[in-house]
N, C-alpha and C positions, 0 to 999 in steps of 0.2 A: 788725811794726815793729821797727826796729833797736834791739837790745836793748845795745848799745855806749854808754857813758858818756863815756871820752876815748878819742880818737885821736891819736896821735902820727905829725906829718906832716915829711917834710925838703923837698920840691920842690912849690913851688905850682902848678908849671907841669904836673908829671908825675904824681905819686903819683894813684893810682887804690884808691879806698876802697870800690868795689862788692862785696856779696859773694857774687855770682855768678861762678860759675866757668865760664869757656866758654871751648873753644879755636876762635878765629875761622878761617874757613875763607879761602884766598887770593880776592881779587877780582881777577879778570884781565881778559883782552882777551874772554874768552868769557863774564862776566856781562851779561846784557841787563837793560838799566835801563828802558827804554822798550818795553812790548808794545801792539800795537794791534790783537789779534785780539779779535772778540767777546767770547769766553770769559773773557779777561783784563780787558776792561772790566767785564764782570757780577760777577767777584772784587771788582774795585774799587770797586762800588757795595754789593755785600752786606758785605762786610768792615768799609770804611771807613763808611758812611753808616747801613746797617740794623744793624750789631753793634755795631761800635767806640762810635759817638759816643754813644748811648744808657748803653752800659757805663760811659762816662768820666764823664757827668754823673753816673750813681746812684752812682759807687764815689767819685769824689772829693766829692760832696755828702754821703754817710753816713759816710766815712771822716774827712774831714776839714773838714768844714761850707764848703766851699770855695767862694771869694767871688773874683771879676774888678772890677776898678776901672778904670775909662777905656776898655774894648774900644769905645765907641761911636765913637771917632776913627776905627775901621777903615770904618765904614760907607761912607764915601766910596770906599773900596777895593776894594768888594765884586767888582767886575769887572775890578778892575787887578792886576798882579803885585807882590808887595813880598816883601824879605825880613825875618824878625823874629828877634833874639836872645834867649837867655834862659838864667838860671844852672842849673846842672847839681846838681841838689840831692834827686833822688829817682828811684828807678830806675822805679817804676811811674807816677808822677804826671807826670813830664817826658814819659812817651810819649803822655799824655792829653791833658793839657790844650793843648797847642797847636791840637786840633780842636775846642777848646771857646770858644777867643778870639771868633771869629765863625764861627756853625755854619753859614751859607751859602757858605764858602769852602772850596775845596779844597785840604787843606795836605799838603806831603811834609817828611821830615824827615831831614836828613844825618845819618848815624850812623857809629856803629864797627860793623867788621864781625860783631862779635859778634852784633848783633844781627838779623843774616840768618842764624846760625849754628846756632841752637838746634834741635833735633830735629824737632820740632813747628812750634813757635811760628815758626820762622825762615822756614818756607813760606808763612806769612800777612801776615809784618811787612811784606814788598813789597806787599803788596795794601793796606794801610795806611799806604803812602807812604815807606817807608823807603829811602834813598838810601845806600848803604854806599859809606864811603871807599874808593877804588881801590889796587891794587896795580900796580904799572909804568904803562909808556907809553900802550899801547894801551886799558887800563883808564882810563884819567886822560881821554883823548879821549871815553870814552862817557859818564863820569861828567860832564864837563861839558856834554856833547850832551844829557843828561838835564836838566840845569837849565835848559838854555838853551831845550827843549823846552816846559818846564812852565812858565817864565815867560811864552814866549809863549802858553799857553793862559790865562795870566790869575791861575795858579796863585800860591801862597804858600810860600816856602820857611823852614823852620824850622833855625835853627842854633844851638846851642851849643858858643859859642866858647871855655869852658872847658875842653871836651873830656873833661875825667874826671869823675865822681860823687863827690862829699863828702855823704854824707846828712846833712840837714839843717844845712848850712852857711849860717851868717846874714850872710854880709859876703861882698862880690864878688871872687872872685881875678884875678890880673892875667892877661890872655889876650894871645896876639898879634892882630896885626891881617890876617894872610894870609887868613880866611875874609872879610874885607870887600872883598875884591878882587871878588869876584862881583857886588855891589849897583853896584859902580864901573864894571865893564867895561859892565854890562848897562844901566845909568843908571837901577834902579830903586830908589824910596823903601826906608827901612830902618826899622822899629819895634821897639821891646825890650819885652820882659816881665820882671816881676822878680818871683818867688814869696818871699813872705815868713812866717816862723811866728809865728803869734800866740796869746797866751794863750786861754785858755776857760774858763768858770766850771766848777766842777765835774769837770772830764775834765783828765786829764794829757795826754792827745793835744792836739797842736795845731790850730789853724785855718790853715789856706792861704789867704793872701789874695795875689792876682795883681794886678800893677798894669803897665799897659800905655802906653807912651808913643811919641810920636811925630808926624809923619815926621821923618826924619833924610834930609837930603839932601846925596849929594857936592859938595863944593866945586871948580866945575870950574876957578877959576883956578890950581890947585896942579896938582902934575904926577899921574901915576896913582899913584907910590908914598906922595906927600904925601896926596892924595885918601883912599885907605884908612887912614892913621894918623891923620888928622883925623877922619874919621869913626867909628872906632873910639873915639878919645878921648872924643867926644862921648857915645857910646852907654854907655861905661864909666863915665862920672862920670854919668850919670842914672840907671842901675843903682845906684852905689854910694849915692846920695840915697835911692834908693826903700827898698835894704835896711835902712835906717835903721828901718823900719817893724816891723823883727822885735823882738819884745820878749821871745821864750824861747829858750832854750839848750838845744837837747834833747842834743846831743853836744858837748864841750869840744873843740877844737882845738889842740894844743899841739905849735909846731915842737921838734922834738927836741933842737936845740941848747939850748932854753930849759928841757928837762925837769928838770933839776936844779938850775934857778935859785930 
């Protein structure tokens, strides 16, 4: 568990506080996002369904008494594609929780290239559903094609719009609307999940309670740019509302300019 008690920040959009030190590899036009070979399909089933899901449940339950509230709303979309947005506050749990929101759903996650750059685990994370952000025009085409492929297959795409990890942060940081262009262009529904940190009796470690909300649909009466901004605002408002259920501060975040105040 993170031992830091206070973290000073300067930029809510760009500051990163993960303790992991990883040199990301370049995701260029040669990076393969979608494999169709029988072996790769097997590794997806093995690592994702057989290994990752049971371990995710075991770890989150034992370590954080994890509870999900509202995930029944996803049942009507078990065979339909959607995008789901979450707050980025834990290096391990953020990788595990999306697959637990609806166990019968195949989930992919848009990630930083760090997640596919680790010496050993980096070779497994693509089978777990990692879709690393691309570098360059050719890689971007392949990235978008991969998203379109997974949406066509009826999968869920998870996005952390805050982009950077702030461990145990109990509010929602402002995030851009760029990632909302994916559901707008594909005309797919949007859900959101908000991880909150709540007090437990007798132990200092928090309980993680995840709230699931939606669906949200883009307003087609607006322009494409306006649709993504309006969709972002509704998701952000709902996540801010849910974040108020956190009642335990593990790490205090202080803006650097207020440090001496």
